[in-house]
C-alpha positions in Angstrom: 0.0 0.0 0.0 1.3 3.5 -0.8 1.0 6.6 1.4 -1.7 8.0 -1.0 -3.7 4.8 -0.7 -3.4 4.8 3.0 -4.5 8.5 3.2 -7.5 7.8 1.0 -8.5 4.8 3.3 -8.1 7.0 6.4 -9.9 10.0 4.9 -12.8 7.8 3.7 -13.2 6.3 7.2 -13.1 2.8 5.7 -12.0 0.0 8.0 -8.3 -0.6 8.2 -7.1 -3.2 5.7 -6.9 -6.8 6.9 -3.5 -7.6 8.3 -2.5 -3.9 8.8 0.2 -3.5 11.5 -0.9 -2.1 14.8 0.9 1.2 14.3 -0.8 1.9 11.0 -4.0 1.1 12.7 -3.1 3.6 15.3 -2.6 6.3 12.6 -5.9 5.2 11.0 -7.7 5.6 14.4 -6.0 9.0 14.9 -7.3 10.1 11.5 -10.8 9.0 12.6 -10.5 11.2 15.8 -10.0 8.2 18.1 -6.9 9.5 20.0 -7.5 7.1 22.9 -7.6 4.0 20.6 -4.6 5.2 18.7 -2.7 5.8 22.0 -3.6 2.4 23.3 -2.1 0.7 20.2 1.0 2.9 20.4 1.5 2.0 24.1 1.3 -1.7 23.2 3.9 -1.4 20.4 7.5 -1.6 21.6 10.4 -0.3 19.7 11.4 3.0 18.0 8.4 3.0 15.6 5.9 2.6 18.5 7.8 5.4 20.4 7.5 7.6 17.3 3.8 7.2 17.0 3.5 7.6 20.8 5.5 10.9 20.6 3.3 12.2 17.7 0.1 11.5 19.6 1.3 13.3 22.8 2.5 16.2 20.6 -1.0 16.3 19.1 -2.5 16.2 22.5 -0.4 19.2 23.5 1.7 17.4 26.0 5.1 18.6 24.9 7.1 17.1 27.8 5.6 13.7 27.3 6.1 13.9 23.5 9.8 14.9 24.0 10.3 11.8 26.2 8.9 9.5 23.5 10.8 11.3 20.7 14.0 10.6 22.6 13.0 6.9 23.0 12.4 6.9 19.2 15.8 8.4 18.6 14.3 11.5 17.0 14.2 15.2 17.8 11.0 17.0 18.5 9.2 17.4 15.2 8.9 21.0 14.0 6.6 20.4 11.1 2.8 20.3 11.1 1.0 17.4 12.6 -0.3 16.4 9.2 3.3 16.4 7.8 4.5 14.2 10.6 1.5 11.8 10.3 2.5 11.4 6.7 6.2 10.8 7.5 5.3 8.2 10.1 2.9 6.4 7.7 5.4 6.5 4.9 8.0 5.0 7.1 5.7 2.3 8.3 4.6 1.5 4.8 8.2 1.2 3.7 8.2 4.0 1.2 11.7 5.3 0.6 10.7 8.3 -1.5 9.3 11.3 0.2 8.2 12.6 -3.2 5.2 10.4 -3.3 
């Protein structure tokens, strides 16, 4: 699945694709306005990708201190771009898209 396909799926509110990883489901839930559901999935996902999604969600929540903690766990600096841009960066990374030009 490409980033554009994932965005269309999230924008349409369609159910997440069968077999979609938990972190992509978290981003899908976030796009549906279900921050709590997205946060639950991020909390259950160990590793740097789970920490990145977790950081993004706390940044979106407005909890900069908590977000910074999770960015550090993810090995990333605090994101300075828009939330929408970061959502796309995370999704692109999780989808395995190497090109940011898509």
